[in-house]
N, C-alpha and C positions, 0 to 999 in steps of 0.2 A: 376611532380605536378597534371598533368593529373590525375594519378593513385588517386594521395590523394583527388581531389575533387570526381572520382566517389565510394571512399570508404564511405565519407563521405554521397554521394548520398544514395546508400545501406543502411545506417544505418537509415537515415531519412526517407526513403520507409517503413521500417517494424517498424519504432517507433511506429507507433499506434496500431496495432495490439500485438505489447509488453508493450504496457503501458494497452491494454484492459485486455491481459494473466493477467499483475501480477495486476491490480484492483480488478477482478475477486477474484485470489486468495486470496489475505490479506480481502477481504469482507466477502468470503466464510469460509474461516479459524477461522476469530474473531466469525460468527456465529457458527461454531462448538465448539470453546474455549468456549464460553457462556454457551451452552450445556454441554460441558461435566463438566463443573463447576458445573451448575445444577444439575449435575445428582450423583456429587460426583465422579465421575470419573477421573480427570485431578490430576497427582501428579507432584511432581518438574521433575518426569524424560521424562513426556511428555511436559514439555513446548520449548524443539526444536524443536517440532514438527509447534508453533507458531513462535517461535523466528529466524527457517531459510528463511522463506519468508519473512520477513522481512529485514535480510541482503539482500538476491538477489534484493529485491526491491529497496533499499539503494544504491546497488551497480551499478545498473541500471541506478536509476535518476540522482547517478553521473557521470556516462558518459556520457549522454543525455545533462545533464549541461555542460560537457567540449567541447563536440562537436560544441552546440549550442555557447558557448564563442568564441570558433574556428571559425566557421561561421562568425559571424558577431557580431558588438558590440551593436546589439539591444539586448534586453531583452529576456528572453528564452519565449518560447510557454507558452499561458496561459493554455496550459494542463500539461506541465510541473510543474507550480508552483501549480496546482490543485493536481497533483498527489505528489508533496514535502508536502503536506500538510495532503495527505492520510495517506503517510506514519508517519506523525508526531502524527498522528489521533490514528494509527494502533499501534503506541510506546507507549502512554498512554492507548490505551486499553489493551495491554499486562502486563504493569506494574499496573493497575488497578485490573486486571485478579488474575493476582498471590498475590497482597494483600488480593482480597477476596477468594481465594483457601485458602491460609494459615488461616486470622484471622474469615471466620465466616463458618455455616452451610449452606450445597449446598442449599435451598429454599433461602436464605438473601444473599449468595454468587450471585445467577444468578438473583435476581432483582439489586443489587448495579451497575450489569454491564450494565444496563437498557440504561443512557446516554451515556458511553463510546462507549458501541456497535453502537448506533442510528448516533452517529458522526462518526465512520468510516463508516458507509452507508451512511450517506450524503454526506459526501469528496466522495467516491466513485462513488456517482451521479453527484459531480461536476466534476470530471475526465471526466466521458461520456460527459456529459454537454460542456466541453470544445474542446474534442475531435471532437466532432458533428462541435460546430461551426469553427472549424479548416479544418472541410472536409475531417478527419480521421478515422471516423468513419460512 
């Protein structure tokens, strides 16, 4: 039982830096994807570059949620809730990016990504704010 507690403690000690890393990657890749679409350089073959960080972030969030649930009956930390929202916004962005890539000329495609990209960036900032308020950043 003691080993289980220690392992759980190790996870939460590295939780903040891991969330920051995932957040920076998602926001950065979203910006890069928008730029690539705007330059007409994003193809269907390039999509895994955008979806892989999403898969990794979602897997980390699921693990954190399970650890939080196992740790107590309390709600998950606000930073995890904000991180899950970032993941949802990023998923919406990738869907919008893929539609824009297929259906529009590069300049128009980039313009159509303004709102979804802004939503990802705002969600990323909410994650950082939550981490700061929890003393994890």
